C-alpha positions in Angstrom: 46.2 -12.4 111.4 45.1 -12.4 108.2 44.4 -8.6 107.7 48.3 -8.2 108.9 49.6 -10.3 106.9 48.3 -8.6 103.8 49.0 -5.5 104.9 53.3 -6.1 105.6 52.6 -7.8 101.9 51.6 -4.3 100.9 53.4 -2.2 102.4 56.6 -4.5 101.1 54.8 -4.6 97.6 54.8 -0.4 97.2 58.9 -0.6 99.0 59.9 -3.1 96.0 57.6 -1.3 93.4 58.8 2.4 94.9 62.5 1.5 95.1 62.3 -0.5 91.6 60.1 2.3 89.8 61.5 4.4 87.0 63.9 6.3 87.7 63.6 10.1 87.1 65.3 13.4 86.6 69.1 13.8 88.2 70.4 13.9 92.2 70.4 10.7 93.9 68.3 7.4 93.8 68.2 4.1 94.4 67.1 0.9 92.9 67.1 -3.1 93.4 68.4 -4.9 91.2 67.0 -9.3 91.2 66.9 -9.3 87.2 69.2 -12.2 86.9 68.4 -15.7 87.5 71.0 -16.7 88.8 70.9 -14.7 91.4 67.6 -14.3 91.7 67.9 -14.7 95.6 70.5 -12.1 96.1 68.7 -9.0 95.6 71.3 -5.9 95.4 70.4 -2.3 95.8 71.9 -0.5 93.7 72.4 3.4 94.5 73.4 6.1 91.8 73.8 9.6 91.5 72.6 11.6 88.5 74.1 15.2 87.9 71.4 18.4 87.5 73.3 19.7 84.5 73.7 17.8 81.1 72.0 14.8 79.2 71.2 11.9 81.6 71.2 9.5 78.3 74.7 10.8 77.1 76.8 11.0 80.3 79.7 8.2 81.0 78.3 5.8 83.5 80.7 4.9 86.1 80.2 1.5 88.5 82.6 2.4 91.6 82.8 -1.1 93.8 82.7 -1.6 97.4 85.5 -2.0 100.1 85.8 -4.6 102.6 83.5 -3.1 104.8 80.3 -2.8 102.0 79.8 0.9 103.3 78.4 3.2 100.8 77.5 6.5 101.6 80.8 7.4 101.7 82.1 6.2 98.6 78.3 7.7 96.9 79.8 11.7 99.3 83.1 12.0 97.8 82.3 10.3 94.3 78.9 12.4 93.2 81.3 15.9 93.7 83.6 14.7 90.8 80.1 13.3 88.5 79.0 16.7 89.4 82.1 18.6 88.6 82.6 16.6 85.3 79.5 15.5 84.3 79.6 11.7 84.8 77.0 9.4 86.6 78.1 7.1 89.5 76.7 4.3 89.8 77.1 1.8 93.1 75.6 -1.5 93.6 76.1 -2.4 97.0 76.7 -5.9 97.7 76.3 -7.2 101.0 78.3 -9.4 103.1 75.3 -11.6 104.6 74.9 -12.3 100.6 78.0 -11.9 98.8 81.0 -13.0 101.4 84.3 -13.1 100.7 84.1 -16.1 97.8 81.3 -14.7 96.3 82.3 -10.9 96.1 86.4 -10.6 96.1 86.7 -14.1 95.0 83.7 -13.9 92.4 81.7 -17.2 93.2 84.4 -18.7 91.0 83.5 -21.9 93.4 80.7 -22.7 95.0 80.7 -24.0 99.1 81.2 -27.0 98.3 84.3 -26.9 96.0 82.3 -27.0 92.6 83.4 -24.9 89.9 80.8 -23.0 88.9 80.6 -21.9 85.5 81.7 -18.5 84.3 77.2 -17.3 83.8 77.2 -18.4 87.7 80.0 -15.6 88.6 79.4 -12.4 90.1 81.6 -10.9 87.1 78.4 -11.2 85.0 76.7 -8.8 87.2 77.8 -5.1 86.6 77.3 -5.8 82.7 73.6 -6.5 83.6 73.2 -3.6 85.7 73.7 -1.3 83.5 71.6 -2.3 80.6 68.5 -2.4 83.1 70.1 1.0 84.6 70.5 1.9 81.2 67.1 1.2 80.7 65.7 3.4 82.9 66.9 6.8 82.0 66.4 5.9 78.3 70.0 6.0 78.2 72.2 5.7 74.7 75.7 5.1 76.2 77.3 2.2 75.0 80.4 1.5 77.2 81.0 2.2 80.9 83.9 2.9 83.1 85.2 0.5 86.0 86.8 1.3 89.3 87.5 -0.1 92.3 89.5 -0.1 95.8 90.7 -2.5 98.1 88.1 -5.4 97.8 86.5 -3.5 95.1 90.0 -3.8 93.0 89.7 -7.0 93.5 86.2 -7.5 91.6 86.8 -4.8 89.3 90.7 -7.0 88.1 88.6 -10.3 88.3 85.7 -9.6 86.6 87.7 -8.3 83.7 90.1 -11.6 84.4 86.6 -13.2 83.7 83.9 -11.9 81.7 84.3 -10.4 77.8 82.1 -7.4 79.1 81.2 -5.8 75.5 80.8 -2.7 77.6 83.6 -1.6 79.8 85.5 0.8 77.9 88.3 2.0 81.0 88.8 0.2 84.2 91.2 1.3 87.2 92.4 -1.2 90.3 93.1 1.0 93.6 95.1 -0.9 95.7 94.2 -4.6 96.5 94.8 -6.9 98.6 96.0 -9.5 96.2 95.3 -10.7 93.1 94.7 -13.3 90.8 97.8 -13.4 88.9 97.3 -13.7 84.5 101.0 -15.5 83.9 100.7 -17.5 86.6 99.5 -20.8 84.9 100.5 -23.2 88.7 98.8 -22.1 90.9 95.3 -22.3 91.4 92.3 -19.7 91.6 91.9 -17.4 93.1 96.0 -16.8 93.3 96.0 -17.7 89.6 94.1 -19.3 86.5 95.6 -23.0 86.2 92.2 -24.7 87.5 89.8 -22.8 85.1 88.8 -24.3 81.8 87.4 -21.7 80.5 90.3 -19.1 81.0 92.3 -19.8 77.2 94.9 -17.5 75.5 92.1 -15.6 74.2 91.1 -14.6 77.5 94.6 -14.1 78.4 95.5 -12.0 75.3 91.7 -9.8 75.9 92.6 -9.2 79.7 96.5 -8.1 79.2 94.7 -6.1 76.4 92.1 -4.1 78.1 92.9 -0.6 78.3 93.1 -0.3 82.5 95.0 1.0 85.0 96.8 -0.6 88.3 97.0 2.0 90.6 98.8 1.7 93.9 100.4 4.2 97.2 103.7 4.5 98.1 102.5 4.8 101.5 100.0 1.8 101.6 102.5 -0.7 103.4 100.8 -1.6 106.5 100.6 -5.1 106.5 97.3 -5.0 109.2 95.4 -8.0 111.2 92.9 -7.8 108.0 95.3 -7.9 105.0 95.5 -11.6 103.6 99.2 -13.2 104.7 98.5 -17.2 102.9 101.5 -17.8 101.6 100.3 -17.3 98.5 99.6 -14.0 99.0 102.8 -13.7 100.1 104.6 -14.5 97.5 102.6 -11.7 95.4 105.0 -8.7 98.3 104.6 -8.0 101.7 101.7 -5.1 101.3 99.8 -3.4 98.5 101.9 -1.3 97.3 104.6 -4.7 96.9 101.1 -6.7 95.6 100.3 -3.9 93.0 104.0 -4.1 91.2 104.1 -7.2 91.3 101.1 -8.2 89.7 101.9 -5.3 87.1 104.6 -7.1 86.2 103.0 -10.4 85.7 100.9 -8.5 83.3 103.7 -7.5 81.6 105.3 -11.0 81.4 101.9 -12.7 80.0 101.4 -9.4 77.3 105.8 -10.3 75.8 104.8 -14.2 76.4 101.6 -13.7 74.7 102.9 -11.2 71.8 100.2 -9.1 72.4 100.4 -5.2 73.5 100.6 -4.8 77.4 97.3 -2.1 77.4 97.6 -1.6 81.2 98.9 1.2 83.1 100.8 1.9 86.5 100.6 4.4 88.4 102.2 4.9 91.8 100.0 7.9 93.8 101.8 9.6 96.7 101.1 11.6 100.3 98.2 9.0 100.6 97.6 5.7 102.5 95.0 2.9 102.1 92.2 5.4 101.2 89.7 4.2 99.1 87.9 8.4 99.1 91.1 10.0 98.1 92.8 7.0 95.6 89.2 7.8 93.7 89.2 11.3 93.7 92.6 10.9 92.2 91.8 8.1 89.8 89.5 10.3 88.0 91.5 11.9 85.5 92.8 8.0 84.6 88.7 6.9 84.0 87.8 10.4 82.4 90.4 12.1 80.4 88.9 13.4 77.9 86.4 14.9 81.0 89.1 16.1 83.2 90.3 18.3 80.8 92.2 20.8 83.2 94.0 23.6 80.4 91.9 24.5 77.8 94.7 25.9 75.6 92.0 26.9 72.9 91.4 30.2 74.2 93.0 32.2 77.2 92.1 31.8 80.6 91.2 34.9 83.0 93.5 35.3 86.1 90.6 33.3 87.9 90.1 30.5 85.9 94.2 29.9 85.6 93.8 30.3 89.7 90.7 27.3 89.6 92.6 25.0 87.1 95.3 25.0 89.4 93.6 24.8 92.6 91.8 21.9 91.1 94.8 20.4 90.7 96.8 20.9 93.7 93.9 19.6 95.9 93.8 15.7 94.1 97.5 16.0 95.1 97.2 17.4 99.1 100.4 16.9 100.5 102.8 16.7 97.2 101.8 19.8 96.0 100.1 23.7 97.5 98.7 27.2 96.5 100.1 30.5 98.3 99.6 33.3 97.3 102.5 36.1 97.2 100.6 39.0 97.5 98.9 41.4 96.0 99.8 43.6 92.8 99.1 47.5 93.2 95.4 46.9 91.4 94.5 44.4 94.2 95.0 41.1 92.7 96.9 38.0 93.8 99.5 36.6 92.7 99.0 33.0 93.1 102.2 30.6 93.2 102.4 26.3 93.3 104.9 24.6 95.0 105.9 20.5 94.4 108.2 20.0 97.1 109.4 22.2 99.5 112.5 24.5 100.0 114.6 21.7 102.3 113.7 18.3 100.8 117.4 17.5 99.4 116.2 18.0 95.9 116.8 20.3 92.7 115.1 23.3 93.2 112.9 24.8 90.2 111.9 28.1 89.6 109.3 28.3 87.2 108.1 31.7 86.5 105.5 32.9 83.0 102.9 35.7 82.2 105.9 38.5 83.3 104.4 40.3 80.0 100.5 40.5 80.6 100.2 40.4 76.8 102.0 36.9 76.1 99.0 33.9 77.7 101.7 30.8 75.9 103.5 30.9 78.4 100.5 31.0 81.4 99.2 27.7 79.3 102.6 26.1 79.1 102.5 26.4 82.4 99.2 25.2 83.5 100.0 22.0 81.4 103.3 21.4 82.7 101.6 21.1 86.6 99.4 18.9 85.3 101.9 16.8 83.8 104.1 16.8 86.8 101.1 16.0 88.8 98.9 13.5 86.3 101.5 11.5 84.7 103.8 8.5 86.2 107.0 10.1 84.2 106.2 14.2 86.2 105.8 12.1 89.5 109.2 10.4 89.2 110.7 14.0 88.3 108.6 14.8 91.5 110.7 12.5 93.2 114.0 14.5 92.0 113.0 17.8 91.7 111.1 20.5 94.1 109.4 23.6 92.0 108.2 27.1 92.6 105.8 28.3 89.7 104.8 31.6 89.3 102.3 30.8 86.6 100.9 35.0 86.4 103.4 37.0 87.2 102.1 39.7 86.0 98.4 39.5 86.8 97.4 43.0 86.7 98.8 43.1 82.6 97.1 39.8 82.2 94.0 40.9 83.0 94.2 43.7 80.8 96.3 41.6 77.7 99.0 44.7 78.3 102.7 43.9 78.3 102.8 46.6 81.8 102.4 46.1 84.6 99.5 47.8 86.7 101.7 50.5 87.2 102.9 50.8 83.7 106.2 49.2 84.2 107.9 46.8 82.2 108.5 43.7 85.0 111.2 41.6 82.4 113.1 45.3 82.6 112.8 45.5 86.7 115.0 42.5 87.8 117.4 44.3 89.3 116.2 48.5 89.5 113.0 46.7 91.4 110.9 50.0 90.8 107.5 48.5 90.7 105.9 46.3 93.9 105.3 43.4 91.4 109.5 42.8 91.1 109.6 42.9 95.3 106.9 40.3 95.8 108.3 38.4 92.9 112.3 38.9 94.1 111.2 38.5 98.0 110.1 34.9 96.2 112.7 34.1 94.4 115.3 34.8 97.4 113.6 32.9 99.9 113.9 30.2 97.2 117.0 29.6 95.8 116.3 27.7 92.9 119.4 25.8 91.0 117.3 26.2 87.8 115.3 28.8 86.9 113.1 29.0 83.6 111.5 32.4 82.4 109.0 31.8 79.3 107.4 34.6 77.0 106.3 35.1 73.2 108.0 37.4 71.4 106.3 39.6 68.0 107.4 38.1 65.0 106.4 40.8 62.9 108.0 44.0 62.6 108.5 46.6 60.9 112.4 47.0 61.2 112.4 43.5 59.9 111.5 43.9 56.6 113.9 47.8 56.0 116.5 44.6 56.5 115.1 42.3 54.6 114.2 45.1 52.1 115.0 42.7 49.2 111.9 40.6 49.8 109.8 44.2 49.4 107.1 42.3 51.2 106.1 40.9 55.0 108.9 39.6 56.6 108.6 37.9 60.1 111.2 35.6 62.3 110.8 31.6 61.1 111.0 29.7 64.1 108.5 28.4 67.0 111.1 29.5 69.2 113.4 31.1 70.4 116.4 30.1 73.5 117.8 33.5 74.7 120.9 32.5 77.2 122.8 35.2 79.3 126.3 35.5 78.1 127.2 38.5 80.9 130.8 37.7 81.9 130.4 37.2 85.9 128.1 34.4 85.6 130.3 31.1 86.7 131.2 29.3 83.8 130.3 25.8 85.4 126.7 28.0 85.1 126.9 28.4 81.6 127.8 25.0 81.0 124.9 24.3 82.6 122.6 25.9 80.6 124.4 25.5 76.9 123.8 21.1 78.2 120.4 21.4 78.9 119.4 23.8 75.6 120.9 20.7 73.3 118.9 18.9 74.8 115.4 21.1 74.6 116.8 21.6 70.5 117.0 17.9 70.1 113.5 17.7 71.4 112.2 20.6 69.5 113.9 18.3 66.7 112.1 15.3 66.9 108.7 17.2 66.5 109.3 19.2 63.9 109.2 22.7 65.9 111.3 24.9 64.6 113.8 26.8 67.0 116.1 29.8 66.7 118.2 32.5 69.3 116.7 35.7 70.4 117.9 38.7 68.7 116.4 42.4 68.7 116.8 44.4 65.2 118.9 48.0 65.8 121.2 50.6 64.0 124.4 51.9 64.4 125.3 55.4 63.8 126.0 55.0 60.0 122.4 53.6 60.1 123.7 50.0 59.4 121.3 47.7 61.0 122.8 44.8 62.9 121.2 42.4 65.1 121.7 41.8 68.8 122.0 38.6 70.1 121.4 36.8 73.0 121.3 38.8 76.9 123.1 40.3 78.9 121.9 42.6 81.4 120.8 41.7 84.8 117.7 44.0 84.3 116.1 41.1 82.1 115.5 37.6 83.9 117.8 35.6 82.2 120.5 37.0 83.2 119.2 38.0 86.6 119.2 34.6 87.5 122.1 33.2 86.3 124.1 35.8 87.8 122.3 33.9 91.6 123.9 31.0 90.5 120.7 29.7 89.0 121.1 27.6 85.8 119.1 30.3 83.6 116.8 29.3 80.6 115.1 31.9 78.8 111.8 30.9 76.2 110.9 32.9 73.5 107.3 31.7 71.9 106.4 33.1 68.3 103.2 34.5 69.3 102.4 38.3 70.5 100.4 40.0 67.8 98.5 36.6 67.6 95.8 37.0 69.9 94.1 33.3 70.3 95.1 32.3 66.7 97.3 29.0 66.7 97.0 29.5 70.3 97.1 25.0 71.0 100.5 25.1 68.9 101.9 28.0 71.0 101.2 26.4 73.9 102.4 23.1 73.0 105.5 24.4 72.2 106.4 25.4 75.5 105.5 22.8 77.0 107.8 20.7 74.8 111.0 23.3 75.5 110.1 23.1 79.4 109.0 19.4 79.2 112.8 18.8 77.6 114.8 21.0 80.0 113.0 19.5 82.8 113.7 15.5 82.0 117.0 16.3 81.3 117.3 18.3 84.9 116.3 15.2 86.6 118.3 13.1 84.5 121.5 15.2 86.0 120.0 16.9 89.3 123.2 15.4 91.6 125.3 17.1 88.7 123.6 19.6 88.7 123.3 20.3 92.5 127.3 19.6 93.0 127.9 22.1 90.1 125.9 25.0 91.9 127.5 24.1 95.2 131.2 24.8 93.6 129.5 27.8 92.0 128.1 29.2 95.0 131.8 28.1 96.7 134.1 30.6 94.3 131.6 32.9 95.2 132.1 32.9 98.4 135.8 33.2 97.8 135.3 35.6 96.0 138.8 35.1 94.2 137.4 35.7 90.2 137.6 38.7 88.7 135.2 41.2 88.5 134.3 42.2 84.9 132.6 45.8 85.3 132.7 46.5 81.4 132.9 44.7 78.3 130.8 44.6 74.8 129.7 42.1 72.5 131.7 40.6 69.9 130.8 41.5 66.4 130.2 38.0 64.2 128.5 37.2 61.3 125.7 34.8 61.1 122.4 33.7 59.4 118.6 34.4 60.5 115.9 32.7 59.3 113.0 34.5 57.8 109.6 33.4 56.2 108.2 35.8 53.4 104.2 36.4 54.7 103.2 36.8 51.2 105.2 34.2 49.4 105.2 31.5 52.4 108.7 31.3 51.4 112.0 31.1 54.2 114.9 32.6 53.6 117.9 32.8 55.2 119.6 36.1 55.7 123.1 36.6 56.7 123.5 39.2 59.4 125.8 41.0 61.4 125.4 40.3 64.7 126.7 41.4 68.4 127.3 38.3 70.1 126.2 38.9 73.9 126.9 35.5 74.1 131.3 36.5 73.2 131.8 39.1 75.5 134.8 41.3 74.6 136.6 42.8 78.1 136.8 45.9 78.5 137.8 46.6 82.2 138.7 43.8 84.7 139.9 44.2 88.4 140.0 42.0 91.9 136.7 42.1 93.9 136.8 44.3 96.7 135.5 43.2 100.0 133.1 44.7 100.5 131.1 47.6 99.3 130.5 50.5 101.8 127.3 52.2 101.5 125.9 55.7 103.5 124.7 56.0 106.6 121.1 57.4 104.3 121.7 54.2 102.4 118.3 52.3 104.0 116.2 51.6 101.2 119.1 50.6 99.1 119.2 48.3 101.8 115.9 47.3 101.8 116.3 46.4 98.1 119.3 44.3 98.4 117.7 42.6 100.9 114.8 41.7 99.2 117.1 40.6 96.7 118.3 37.6 98.6 122.1 40.1 99.4 123.4 39.8 102.3 123.9 43.0 104.3 125.9 44.1 107.3 125.3 47.2 108.7 126.0 49.5 105.6 128.8 46.9 104.4 127.8 44.8 101.6 130.2 41.9 101.3 130.9 40.4 98.0 132.2 37.1 99.4 128.7 35.7 99.4 126.2 33.1 97.5 125.4 35.8 95.5 128.6 37.8 95.3 128.2 37.7 91.8 125.5 39.7 91.5 126.5 42.1 94.2 129.5 43.1 91.9 127.5 43.7 88.7 124.6 46.2 90.9 126.5 47.7 93.0 130.4 48.1 91.3 130.6 51.8 90.6 132.3 51.5 87.7 129.7 48.5 86.5 128.1 49.5 83.0 124.8 47.2 85.1 125.3 49.8 88.3 121.8 50.5 89.2 122.2 52.7 92.0 122.1 55.6 90.5 122.9 58.7 93.2 124.3 56.3 95.8 127.6 57.0 96.9 129.0 53.3 96.9 132.7 52.9 97.9 134.1 49.5 97.3 136.9 48.4 100.1 139.8 46.1 98.9 140.7 43.1 100.6 
């Protein structure tokens, strides 16, 4: 019997030694923690995962707390994926129900079984610091801090640990959907709902707590009142469900910060399309815990198409249900054209189309869009915008050109001159997608070349290289067939964009090109009016159409972060403003659609831009001096009508015009047999492209006959 007991003791000692042995190398492992005297009789198995690449001595460390089920295997399975991906260490201490019931775990052991108030050092709050010290020593680490995450019961542990213990180590925390909370501003209710009975929680402790770098994370789908959700009178005062209680808790922190005269360090985020799901909520919390590691978009270099797609897939993967990626089709060189959807076509929200990379040598727009998707999905403001707007986003419209850093498509076409002509396969794919989405706001992002020879000739008095000075140029459409309400809304959004650019000291102006007349006199063509370009094409579909030109062609990677940020400021400004007046935009677009269907407005078949005098700001690149030049401009925003006539009832196509019919139908235009009705949603586009007397008639050689009403 003695031999048997001795054998068992040796086996037990060997097991303890192996579990407590020094941590070696990457991968998953476990050690037992029982070093802290007040809890020496309650050992805790501490599971961890160290990524296979990177320096474990410097990697960030994250402690993840268990939920009410005290399970850890599914948590480790989920968290180690992101730990490997972003290179941080995840540590999960297992507080068993047997040794750590609710009073010892969720409520931190503040009161003993007999109701005696324990000293702060006897609460579970201090244990994570002790484990951190032990773990860091085991890996010979140099980390000075750790991050802290808990969902549900784990969130209860985290927020009470922050309240009860002044940790020198906690850097950032996320409290995910607890069932109930301890309110810092409640000086009338006893612990664990308030702090009135805790003599060691004074105003300094509360100041420390409310200034913590921490997040309250809730979900709009976490509204069930399960049998295990605490329903005491005190808990019910916090709200009927976890979503309401999380909002109440955050409000209490805001109030406490105001009462104490300190800046609130807590942030609030409400996740969408997820319920009470610890793994899913945890994956979404990574970006709050490690914002420097989860750099979704690297704006310091031009990403490859594969890198762009991968970054967007990462973003969308964290928001399954609210965002998705699809392939619109393949380019002539066999590359996928990706699109990101946030929302859907029929959800009743304002529909937005955003496109970048239509010219392959304009990478700043691609980065702008990638940053913008991150903003929409991973910021509180972005999520609020997504509650009012739905997005279809094409980040690399010209994937073949982007791969080669070439302006033209894989078949040598300028896709922004092909909007109505549709000579390129990619144009067909994009127009089919555009028509299926039927956007009410459309934004196209480009870059312009600031340094051109014709600028030097125009500014000959400078006798030096000159360039356009502005960070971004805005290009609206002045085509007379664009509905007046669409043009007015465009003006509204552009005014806001200019204000927001001014606020961050980015300069802006109108887009122009330089031309010469028959007498070799230079003038500029200001803004747009040709439906072969997207700004006018989209406006003729009754979408509020914005077109950005960021200063950048010829710079390659130089100033790329700044260029992408300029685009992001402008894009975000337009979308914020659109979100604030979304019902009005929808109403005005519907009225424009109604007027198009009525076909009562005259058709302007021919017009020319009015000639005006204006000023353009240039930069002398040799002296760095900025100067204004007075120029003659042919202003597309002030068109002069040359030929106006009533709209016909429809246009009759020849029997052999099948290709033309396919083009029109791909654009979203209704074709009935051989006739194209003018009274339809895209009626403004129909009369501009199909009228034989139109200067923008795009069916050369096709006999199209207007039929009067």
